[in-house]
C-alpha positions as CSV (number, residue, x, y, z in Angstrom):
1,M,31.4,-2.5,-16.1
2,A,28.1,-4.3,-15.3
3,K,24.7,-3.0,-16.3
4,T,21.4,-4.0,-14.8
5,L,17.9,-3.0,-15.8
6,E,15.9,-2.6,-12.6
7,L,12.1,-2.9,-12.9
8,M,10.3,-1.3,-9.9
9,F,6.8,-2.4,-8.9
10,G,4.4,-1.1,-6.3
11,T,3.1,-3.9,-4.1
12,E,-0.3,-4.5,-2.5
13,F,1.1,-3.3,0.9
14,G,2.4,0.0,-0.5
15,K,6.1,-1.0,-0.7
16,T,8.4,-1.2,-3.7
17,A,9.7,-4.5,-5.1
18,R,12.4,-4.8,-7.8
19,I,13.3,-7.3,-10.5
20,A,16.8,-7.0,-11.9
21,V,17.7,-8.0,-15.5
22,D,21.5,-8.4,-16.1
23,N,23.1,-7.1,-19.3
24,P,20.0,-5.5,-20.9
25,K,19.8,-5.0,-24.6
26,E,20.6,-1.4,-25.4
27,P,19.2,1.1,-26.3
28,I,16.4,0.4,-23.8
29,D,12.9,0.4,-25.6
30,E,10.8,2.2,-23.0
31,A,7.5,1.0,-24.6
32,A,8.6,-2.6,-24.5
33,V,9.7,-2.3,-20.9
34,K,6.3,-0.7,-19.9
35,Q,4.4,-3.5,-21.8
36,S,6.5,-6.2,-20.1
37,M,5.9,-4.7,-16.7
38,E,2.2,-4.7,-17.4
39,Q,2.3,-8.3,-18.4
40,I,4.2,-9.3,-15.3
41,I,1.5,-7.6,-13.2
42,A,-1.4,-9.1,-15.1
43,A,0.2,-12.6,-14.9
44,D,0.3,-12.3,-11.1
45,V,3.2,-14.8,-10.9
46,F,5.6,-12.8,-8.8
47,T,5.2,-11.9,-5.1
48,S,7.5,-10.3,-2.6
49,A,7.6,-10.1,1.2
50,S,5.4,-7.0,0.8
51,G,2.8,-8.7,-1.3
52,R,1.7,-9.0,-4.9
53,Y,2.9,-6.6,-7.7
54,V,0.0,-4.2,-8.4
55,S,1.5,-1.3,-10.3
56,S,4.6,-0.3,-12.2
57,K,6.6,2.5,-10.5
58,G,9.5,2.8,-12.9
59,A,12.6,1.3,-14.5
60,R,16.2,2.3,-14.5
61,V,19.6,1.1,-15.8
62,V,22.2,0.8,-13.1
63,D,25.8,1.0,-14.4
64,R,28.3,-0.4,-11.9
65,N,32.1,-0.1,-12.3
66,V,34.3,-2.3,-10.2
67,V,38.0,-1.7,-9.7
68,E,39.8,-4.5,-8.0
69,Y,43.1,-4.1,-6.2
70,E,45.5,-6.9,-5.5
71,I,46.7,-6.5,-1.9
72,V,49.8,-8.5,-1.2
């Protein structure tokens, strides 16, 4: 089971960009996530193909289960 915290940002061209954080500390502190996203936007360090990050759109934890089968 792999968990990822996805931070979703609005970009200057109206698209959505994401930053994924593997194995986030749980329980998720929503206030800390919001503050971190605001700091990322203010620092203006990250860009994407659709421009600079200008707003926070949301965050979510994605839980992925993988079942492998050995095919002989």
